[in-house]
PyMOL Python script that loads the backbone (N, CA, C, O; Angstrom):
from pymol import cmd

cmd.read_pdbstr("""\
ATOM      1  N   MET A   1       0.851  -1.164   0.000  1.00  0.00           N
ATOM      2  CA  MET A   1       0.000   0.000   0.000  1.00  0.00           C
ATOM      3  C   MET A   1       0.897   1.226   0.000  1.00  0.00           C
ATOM      4  O   MET A   1       1.892   1.275   0.723  1.00  0.00           O
ATOM      5  N   LEU A   2       0.543   2.222  -0.816  1.00  0.00           N
ATOM      6  CA  LEU A   2       1.303   3.463  -0.910  1.00  0.00           C
ATOM      7  C   LEU A   2       0.467   4.589  -0.323  1.00  0.00           C
ATOM      8  O   LEU A   2      -0.677   4.798  -0.727  1.00  0.00           O
ATOM      9  N   ILE A   3       1.042   5.311   0.629  1.00  0.00           N
ATOM     10  CA  ILE A   3       0.333   6.434   1.252  1.00  0.00           C
ATOM     11  C   ILE A   3       1.220   7.675   1.206  1.00  0.00           C
ATOM     12  O   ILE A   3       2.439   7.571   1.075  1.00  0.00           O
ATOM     13  N   THR A   4       0.607   8.836   1.312  1.00  0.00           N
ATOM     14  CA  THR A   4       1.337  10.101   1.272  1.00  0.00           C
ATOM     15  C   THR A   4       1.192  10.807   2.612  1.00  0.00           C
ATOM     16  O   THR A   4       0.090  10.964   3.138  1.00  0.00           O
ATOM     17  N   GLY A   5       2.323  11.226   3.148  1.00  0.00           N
ATOM     18  CA  GLY A   5       2.327  12.007   4.375  1.00  0.00           C
ATOM     19  C   GLY A   5       2.759  13.433   4.069  1.00  0.00           C
ATOM     20  O   GLY A   5       3.501  13.667   3.114  1.00  0.00           O
ATOM     21  N   SER A   6       2.303  14.380   4.868  1.00  0.00           N
ATOM     22  CA  SER A   6       2.680  15.771   4.636  1.00  0.00           C
ATOM     23  C   SER A   6       2.758  16.529   5.956  1.00  0.00           C
ATOM     24  O   SER A   6       2.116  16.175   6.945  1.00  0.00           O
ATOM     25  N   SER A   7       3.567  17.580   5.934  1.00  0.00           N
ATOM     26  CA  SER A   7       3.739  18.423   7.111  1.00  0.00           C
ATOM     27  C   SER A   7       4.279  19.781   6.681  1.00  0.00           C
ATOM     28  O   SER A   7       4.984  19.883   5.678  1.00  0.00           O
ATOM     29  N   GLN A   8       3.958  20.793   7.416  1.00  0.00           N
ATOM     30  CA  GLN A   8       4.546  22.106   7.174  1.00  0.00           C
ATOM     31  C   GLN A   8       5.781  22.313   8.043  1.00  0.00           C
ATOM     32  O   GLN A   8       6.390  23.382   8.003  1.00  0.00           O
ATOM     33  N   THR A   9       6.160  21.302   8.831  1.00  0.00           N
ATOM     34  CA  THR A   9       7.299  21.414   9.738  1.00  0.00           C
ATOM     35  C   THR A   9       8.575  20.850   9.144  1.00  0.00           C
ATOM     36  O   THR A   9       9.542  21.585   8.948  1.00  0.00           O
ATOM     37  N   ASP A  10       8.594  19.535   8.851  1.00  0.00           N
ATOM     38  CA  ASP A  10       9.789  18.878   8.331  1.00  0.00           C
ATOM     39  C   ASP A  10       9.450  17.479   7.805  1.00  0.00           C
ATOM     40  O   ASP A  10       8.311  17.025   7.916  1.00  0.00           O
ATOM     41  N   PHE A  11      10.452  16.801   7.230  1.00  0.00           N
ATOM     42  CA  PHE A  11      10.221  15.472   6.675  1.00  0.00           C
ATOM     43  C   PHE A  11       9.901  14.434   7.745  1.00  0.00           C
ATOM     44  O   PHE A  11       9.131  13.507   7.493  1.00  0.00           O
ATOM     45  N   ALA A  12      10.476  14.575   8.920  1.00  0.00           N
ATOM     46  CA  ALA A  12      10.185  13.628  10.005  1.00  0.00           C
ATOM     47  C   ALA A  12       8.701  13.664  10.356  1.00  0.00           C
ATOM     48  O   ALA A  12       8.083  12.622  10.571  1.00  0.00           O
ATOM     49  N   ALA A  13       8.138  14.854  10.412  1.00  0.00           N
ATOM     50  CA  ALA A  13       6.710  14.986  10.714  1.00  0.00           C
ATOM     51  C   ALA A  13       5.854  14.460   9.564  1.00  0.00           C
ATOM     52  O   ALA A  13       4.772  13.919   9.795  1.00  0.00           O
ATOM     53  N   ALA A  14       6.327  14.614   8.329  1.00  0.00           N
ATOM     54  CA  ALA A  14       5.601  14.065   7.179  1.00  0.00           C
ATOM     55  C   ALA A  14       5.588  12.544   7.244  1.00  0.00           C
ATOM     56  O   ALA A  14       4.568  11.924   6.942  1.00  0.00           O
ATOM     57  N   LEU A  15       6.703  11.934   7.632  1.00  0.00           N
ATOM     58  CA  LEU A  15       6.761  10.479   7.782  1.00  0.00           C
ATOM     59  C   LEU A  15       5.831  10.021   8.908  1.00  0.00           C
ATOM     60  O   LEU A  15       5.130   9.021   8.759  1.00  0.00           O
ATOM     61  N   GLN A  16       5.819  10.737  10.019  1.00  0.00           N
ATOM     62  CA  GLN A  16       4.913  10.408  11.124  1.00  0.00           C
ATOM     63  C   GLN A  16       3.452  10.510  10.676  1.00  0.00           C
ATOM     64  O   GLN A  16       2.616   9.706  11.087  1.00  0.00           O
ATOM     65  N   ASP A  17       3.152  11.497   9.837  1.00  0.00           N
ATOM     66  CA  ASP A  17       1.797  11.640   9.312  1.00  0.00           C
ATOM     67  C   ASP A  17       1.410  10.420   8.483  1.00  0.00           C
ATOM     68  O   ASP A  17       0.305   9.896   8.624  1.00  0.00           O
ATOM     69  N   ALA A  18       2.311   9.970   7.627  1.00  0.00           N
ATOM     70  CA  ALA A  18       2.044   8.782   6.812  1.00  0.00           C
ATOM     71  C   ALA A  18       1.879   7.541   7.689  1.00  0.00           C
ATOM     72  O   ALA A  18       0.964   6.747   7.471  1.00  0.00           O
ATOM     73  N   MET A  19       2.740   7.373   8.658  1.00  0.00           N
ATOM     74  CA  MET A  19       2.654   6.214   9.547  1.00  0.00           C
ATOM     75  C   MET A  19       1.350   6.224  10.340  1.00  0.00           C
ATOM     76  O   MET A  19       0.786   5.165  10.614  1.00  0.00           O
ATOM     77  N   GLY A  20       0.869   7.400  10.707  1.00  0.00           N
ATOM     78  CA  GLY A  20      -0.384   7.513  11.451  1.00  0.00           C
ATOM     79  C   GLY A  20      -1.607   7.147  10.621  1.00  0.00           C
ATOM     80  O   GLY A  20      -2.653   6.803  11.172  1.00  0.00           O
ATOM     81  N   GLN A  21      -1.482   7.220   9.309  1.00  0.00           N
ATOM     82  CA  GLN A  21      -2.593   6.852   8.433  1.00  0.00           C
ATOM     83  C   GLN A  21      -2.763   5.343   8.322  1.00  0.00           C
ATOM     84  O   GLN A  21      -3.847   4.864   7.989  1.00  0.00           O
ATOM     85  N   GLN A  22      -1.699   4.587   8.600  1.00  0.00           N
ATOM     86  CA  GLN A  22      -1.743   3.119   8.550  1.00  0.00           C
ATOM     87  C   GLN A  22      -0.959   2.584   9.754  1.00  0.00           C
ATOM     88  O   GLN A  22       0.121   2.016   9.591  1.00  0.00           O
ATOM     89  N   PRO A  23      -1.506   2.768  10.968  1.00  0.00           N
ATOM     90  CA  PRO A  23      -0.770   2.396  12.179  1.00  0.00           C
ATOM     91  C   PRO A  23      -0.675   0.872  12.351  1.00  0.00           C
ATOM     92  O   PRO A  23      -1.439   0.114  11.753  1.00  0.00           O
ATOM     93  N   THR A  24       0.260   0.459  13.165  1.00  0.00           N
ATOM     94  CA  THR A  24       0.393  -0.967  13.473  1.00  0.00           C
ATOM     95  C   THR A  24      -0.802  -1.418  14.302  1.00  0.00           C
ATOM     96  O   THR A  24      -1.431  -0.619  14.996  1.00  0.00           O
ATOM     97  N   GLN A  25      -1.102  -2.699  14.220  1.00  0.00           N
ATOM     98  CA  GLN A  25      -2.203  -3.298  14.974  1.00  0.00           C
ATOM     99  C   GLN A  25      -1.613  -4.247  16.007  1.00  0.00           C
ATOM    100  O   GLN A  25      -1.296  -5.391  15.684  1.00  0.00           O
ATOM    101  N   GLY A  26      -1.463  -3.792  17.230  1.00  0.00           N
ATOM    102  CA  GLY A  26      -0.888  -4.639  18.282  1.00  0.00           C
ATOM    103  C   GLY A  26       0.566  -4.952  17.998  1.00  0.00           C
ATOM    104  O   GLY A  26       1.376  -4.049  17.790  1.00  0.00           O
ATOM    105  N   ASP A  27       0.897  -6.251  17.991  1.00  0.00           N
ATOM    106  CA  ASP A  27       2.291  -6.645  17.778  1.00  0.00           C
ATOM    107  C   ASP A  27       2.548  -7.156  16.357  1.00  0.00           C
ATOM    108  O   ASP A  27       3.553  -7.825  16.114  1.00  0.00           O
ATOM    109  N   VAL A  28       1.638  -6.844  15.406  1.00  0.00           N
ATOM    110  CA  VAL A  28       1.822  -7.233  14.006  1.00  0.00           C
ATOM    111  C   VAL A  28       2.902  -6.335  13.389  1.00  0.00           C
ATOM    112  O   VAL A  28       2.803  -5.111  13.475  1.00  0.00           O
ATOM    113  N   PRO A  29       3.927  -6.925  12.772  1.00  0.00           N
ATOM    114  CA  PRO A  29       5.019  -6.107  12.223  1.00  0.00           C
ATOM    115  C   PRO A  29       4.587  -5.324  10.974  1.00  0.00           C
ATOM    116  O   PRO A  29       3.776  -5.792  10.176  1.00  0.00           O
ATOM    117  N   ARG A  30       5.137  -4.155  10.837  1.00  0.00           N
ATOM    118  CA  ARG A  30       4.921  -3.307   9.671  1.00  0.00           C
ATOM    119  C   ARG A  30       6.267  -2.774   9.206  1.00  0.00           C
ATOM    120  O   ARG A  30       7.189  -2.599  10.003  1.00  0.00           O
ATOM    121  N   ARG A  31       6.366  -2.521   7.921  1.00  0.00           N
ATOM    122  CA  ARG A  31       7.538  -1.834   7.380  1.00  0.00           C
ATOM    123  C   ARG A  31       7.038  -0.590   6.654  1.00  0.00           C
ATOM    124  O   ARG A  31       6.117  -0.657   5.840  1.00  0.00           O
ATOM    125  N   TYR A  32       7.658   0.542   6.963  1.00  0.00           N
ATOM    126  CA  TYR A  32       7.360   1.818   6.311  1.00  0.00           C
ATOM    127  C   TYR A  32       8.618   2.210   5.538  1.00  0.00           C
ATOM    128  O   TYR A  32       9.665   2.461   6.134  1.00  0.00           O
ATOM    129  N   GLU A  33       8.510   2.261   4.211  1.00  0.00           N
ATOM    130  CA  GLU A  33       9.670   2.559   3.372  1.00  0.00           C
ATOM    131  C   GLU A  33       9.386   3.814   2.553  1.00  0.00           C
ATOM    132  O   GLU A  33       8.420   3.859   1.791  1.00  0.00           O
ATOM    133  N   VAL A  34      10.228   4.831   2.710  1.00  0.00           N
ATOM    134  CA  VAL A  34      10.056   6.070   1.958  1.00  0.00           C
ATOM    135  C   VAL A  34      10.415   5.800   0.499  1.00  0.00           C
ATOM    136  O   VAL A  34      11.538   5.406   0.184  1.00  0.00           O
ATOM    137  N   VAL A  35       9.441   6.018  -0.383  1.00  0.00           N
ATOM    138  CA  VAL A  35       9.632   5.795  -1.813  1.00  0.00           C
ATOM    139  C   VAL A  35      10.170   7.061  -2.476  1.00  0.00           C
ATOM    140  O   VAL A  35      11.087   7.007  -3.295  1.00  0.00           O
ATOM    141  N   ARG A  36       9.589   8.189  -2.113  1.00  0.00           N
ATOM    142  CA  ARG A  36      10.092   9.473  -2.602  1.00  0.00           C
ATOM    143  C   ARG A  36       9.691  10.567  -1.629  1.00  0.00           C
ATOM    144  O   ARG A  36       8.741  10.427  -0.859  1.00  0.00           O
ATOM    145  N   ALA A  37      10.434  11.649  -1.682  1.00  0.00           N
ATOM    146  CA  ALA A  37      10.156  12.797  -0.811  1.00  0.00           C
ATOM    147  C   ALA A  37      10.354  14.066  -1.632  1.00  0.00           C
ATOM    148  O   ALA A  37      11.218  14.124  -2.507  1.00  0.00           O
ATOM    149  N   TRP A  38       9.542  15.082  -1.337  1.00  0.00           N
ATOM    150  CA  TRP A  38       9.648  16.338  -2.064  1.00  0.00           C
ATOM    151  C   TRP A  38       9.119  17.477  -1.206  1.00  0.00           C
ATOM    152  O   TRP A  38       8.481  17.259  -0.176  1.00  0.00           O
ATOM    153  N   VAL A  39       9.399  18.699  -1.655  1.00  0.00           N
ATOM    154  CA  VAL A  39       8.933  19.904  -0.968  1.00  0.00           C
ATOM    155  C   VAL A  39       8.166  20.759  -1.963  1.00  0.00           C
ATOM    156  O   VAL A  39       8.650  21.040  -3.059  1.00  0.00           O
ATOM    157  N   ASP A  40       6.966  21.169  -1.571  1.00  0.00           N
ATOM    158  CA  ASP A  40       6.188  22.156  -2.321  1.00  0.00           C
ATOM    159  C   ASP A  40       6.344  23.473  -1.584  1.00  0.00           C
ATOM    160  O   ASP A  40       6.126  23.539  -0.374  1.00  0.00           O
ATOM    161  N   THR A  41       6.724  24.529  -2.309  1.00  0.00           N
ATOM    162  CA  THR A  41       6.909  25.813  -1.645  1.00  0.00           C
ATOM    163  C   THR A  41       6.429  26.947  -2.547  1.00  0.00           C
ATOM    164  O   THR A  41       6.391  26.819  -3.771  1.00  0.00           O
ATOM    165  N   GLY A  42       6.070  28.043  -1.921  1.00  0.00           N
ATOM    166  CA  GLY A  42       5.619  29.219  -2.650  1.00  0.00           C
ATOM    167  C   GLY A  42       4.114  29.387  -2.574  1.00  0.00           C
ATOM    168  O   GLY A  42       3.395  28.522  -2.074  1.00  0.00           O
ATOM    169  N   GLY A  43       3.664  30.506  -3.076  1.00  0.00           N
ATOM    170  CA  GLY A  43       2.228  30.787  -3.060  1.00  0.00           C
ATOM    171  C   GLY A  43       1.748  31.106  -1.656  1.00  0.00           C
ATOM    172  O   GLY A  43       2.542  31.419  -0.769  1.00  0.00           O
ATOM    173  N   ILE A  44       0.453  31.025  -1.470  1.00  0.00           N
ATOM    174  CA  ILE A  44      -0.121  31.397  -0.184  1.00  0.00           C
ATOM    175  C   ILE A  44      -0.021  30.289   0.862  1.00  0.00           C
ATOM    176  O   ILE A  44      -0.232  30.549   2.047  1.00  0.00           O
ATOM    177  N   VAL A  45       0.298  29.047   0.448  1.00  0.00           N
ATOM    178  CA  VAL A  45       0.340  27.929   1.405  1.00  0.00           C
ATOM    179  C   VAL A  45       1.675  27.795   2.108  1.00  0.00           C
ATOM    180  O   VAL A  45       1.776  27.060   3.090  1.00  0.00           O
ATOM    181  N   GLY A  46       2.701  28.482   1.635  1.00  0.00           N
ATOM    182  CA  GLY A  46       4.007  28.376   2.278  1.00  0.00           C
ATOM    183  C   GLY A  46       4.755  27.137   1.824  1.00  0.00           C
ATOM    184  O   GLY A  46       4.795  26.840   0.630  1.00  0.00           O
ATOM    185  N   THR A  47       5.346  26.411   2.757  1.00  0.00           N
ATOM    186  CA  THR A  47       6.151  25.233   2.447  1.00  0.00           C
ATOM    187  C   THR A  47       5.504  23.983   3.013  1.00  0.00           C
ATOM    188  O   THR A  47       5.084  23.965   4.170  1.00  0.00           O
ATOM    189  N   TRP A  48       5.423  22.929   2.194  1.00  0.00           N
ATOM    190  CA  TRP A  48       4.916  21.622   2.614  1.00  0.00           C
ATOM    191  C   TRP A  48       5.976  20.568   2.321  1.00  0.00           C
ATOM    192  O   TRP A  48       6.486  20.487   1.203  1.00  0.00           O
ATOM    193  N   PHE A  49       6.303  19.767   3.320  1.00  0.00           N
ATOM    194  CA  PHE A  49       7.186  18.617   3.163  1.00  0.00           C
ATOM    195  C   PHE A  49       6.287  17.409   2.935  1.00  0.00           C
ATOM    196  O   PHE A  49       5.349  17.180   3.699  1.00  0.00           O
ATOM    197  N   ARG A  50       6.565  16.638   1.895  1.00  0.00           N
ATOM    198  CA  ARG A  50       5.709  15.495   1.569  1.00  0.00           C
ATOM    199  C   ARG A  50       6.561  14.265   1.282  1.00  0.00           C
ATOM    200  O   ARG A  50       7.706  14.369   0.841  1.00  0.00           O
ATOM    201  N   CYS A  51       5.981  13.104   1.541  1.00  0.00           N
ATOM    202  CA  CYS A  51       6.668  11.859   1.219  1.00  0.00           C
ATOM    203  C   CYS A  51       5.653  10.777   0.879  1.00  0.00           C
ATOM    204  O   CYS A  51       4.566  10.723   1.453  1.00  0.00           O
ATOM    205  N   GLU A  52       6.025   9.922  -0.058  1.00  0.00           N
ATOM    206  CA  GLU A  52       5.238   8.737  -0.365  1.00  0.00           C
ATOM    207  C   GLU A  52       5.896   7.572   0.348  1.00  0.00           C
ATOM    208  O   GLU A  52       7.108   7.377   0.256  1.00  0.00           O
ATOM    209  N   VAL A  53       5.095   6.808   1.052  1.00  0.00           N
ATOM    210  CA  VAL A  53       5.605   5.729   1.887  1.00  0.00           C
ATOM    211  C   VAL A  53       4.913   4.424   1.501  1.00  0.00           C
ATOM    212  O   VAL A  53       3.686   4.353   1.439  1.00  0.00           O
ATOM    213  N   ALA A  54       5.718   3.398   1.244  1.00  0.00           N
ATOM    214  CA  ALA A  54       5.178   2.065   0.987  1.00  0.00           C
ATOM    215  C   ALA A  54       5.041   1.360   2.334  1.00  0.00           C
ATOM    216  O   ALA A  54       5.994   1.291   3.110  1.00  0.00           O
ATOM    217  N   VAL A  55       3.848   0.839   2.600  1.00  0.00           N
ATOM    218  CA  VAL A  55       3.576   0.138   3.858  1.00  0.00           C
ATOM    219  C   VAL A  55       3.366  -1.331   3.534  1.00  0.00           C
ATOM    220  O   VAL A  55       2.540  -1.679   2.690  1.00  0.00           O
ATOM    221  N   THR A  56       4.117  -2.192   4.209  1.00  0.00           N
ATOM    222  CA  THR A  56       3.950  -3.635   4.019  1.00  0.00           C
ATOM    223  C   THR A  56       3.823  -4.322   5.366  1.00  0.00           C
ATOM    224  O   THR A  56       4.321  -3.837   6.382  1.00  0.00           O
ATOM    225  N   GLY A  57       3.153  -5.447   5.352  1.00  0.00           N
ATOM    226  CA  GLY A  57       2.954  -6.231   6.558  1.00  0.00           C
ATOM    227  C   GLY A  57       1.867  -7.254   6.306  1.00  0.00           C
ATOM    228  O   GLY A  57       1.124  -7.133   5.332  1.00  0.00           O
ATOM    229  N   PRO A  58       1.757  -8.263   7.165  1.00  0.00           N
ATOM    230  CA  PRO A  58       0.795  -9.333   6.935  1.00  0.00           C
ATOM    231  C   PRO A  58      -0.671  -8.903   6.967  1.00  0.00           C
ATOM    232  O   PRO A  58      -1.525  -9.595   6.413  1.00  0.00           O
ATOM    233  N   ASP A  59      -0.973  -7.779   7.601  1.00  0.00           N
ATOM    234  CA  ASP A  59      -2.367  -7.336   7.682  1.00  0.00           C
ATOM    235  C   ASP A  59      -2.661  -6.060   6.880  1.00  0.00           C
ATOM    236  O   ASP A  59      -3.701  -5.429   7.070  1.00  0.00           O
ATOM    237  N   VAL A  60      -1.745  -5.688   5.989  1.00  0.00           N
ATOM    238  CA  VAL A  60      -1.943  -4.484   5.185  1.00  0.00           C
ATOM    239  C   VAL A  60      -2.780  -4.839   3.957  1.00  0.00           C
ATOM    240  O   VAL A  60      -2.432  -5.764   3.224  1.00  0.00           O
ATOM    241  N   PRO A  61      -3.884  -4.112   3.722  1.00  0.00           N
ATOM    242  CA  PRO A  61      -4.713  -4.400   2.559  1.00  0.00           C
ATOM    243  C   PRO A  61      -3.914  -4.294   1.255  1.00  0.00           C
ATOM    244  O   PRO A  61      -3.177  -3.329   1.051  1.00  0.00           O
ATOM    245  N   GLY A  62      -4.059  -5.267   0.398  1.00  0.00           N
ATOM    246  CA  GLY A  62      -3.377  -5.264  -0.884  1.00  0.00           C
ATOM    247  C   GLY A  62      -1.935  -5.720  -0.837  1.00  0.00           C
ATOM    248  O   GLY A  62      -1.267  -5.712  -1.871  1.00  0.00           O
ATOM    249  N   ASP A  63      -1.426  -6.119   0.320  1.00  0.00           N
ATOM    250  CA  ASP A  63      -0.047  -6.579   0.452  1.00  0.00           C
ATOM    251  C   ASP A  63      -0.031  -8.096   0.319  1.00  0.00           C
ATOM    252  O   ASP A  63      -0.422  -8.814   1.240  1.00  0.00           O
ATOM    253  N   ASP A  64       0.425  -8.575  -0.832  1.00  0.00           N
ATOM    254  CA  ASP A  64       0.446 -10.026  -1.071  1.00  0.00           C
ATOM    255  C   ASP A  64       1.826 -10.590  -0.985  1.00  0.00           C
ATOM    256  O   ASP A  64       2.014 -11.794  -1.161  1.00  0.00           O
TER     257      ASP A  64
END
""", "prot")
cmd.dss("prot")
cmd.show_as("cartoon", "prot")
cmd.util.cbc("prot")
cmd.orient("prot")
């Protein structure tokens, strides 16, 4: 499963945002792998740190 995390603070917070969208369930193992990271800046929104994260684990939907 591929999810996108974002933050106006930094990349660490963007990764935490992505991990929070697909949290672990008890003691089931998960792997969060950053696929790509980028920064959107300018305009009225300021700066956004974003990352795409691949989530794998035995209970992740679509993970075969």
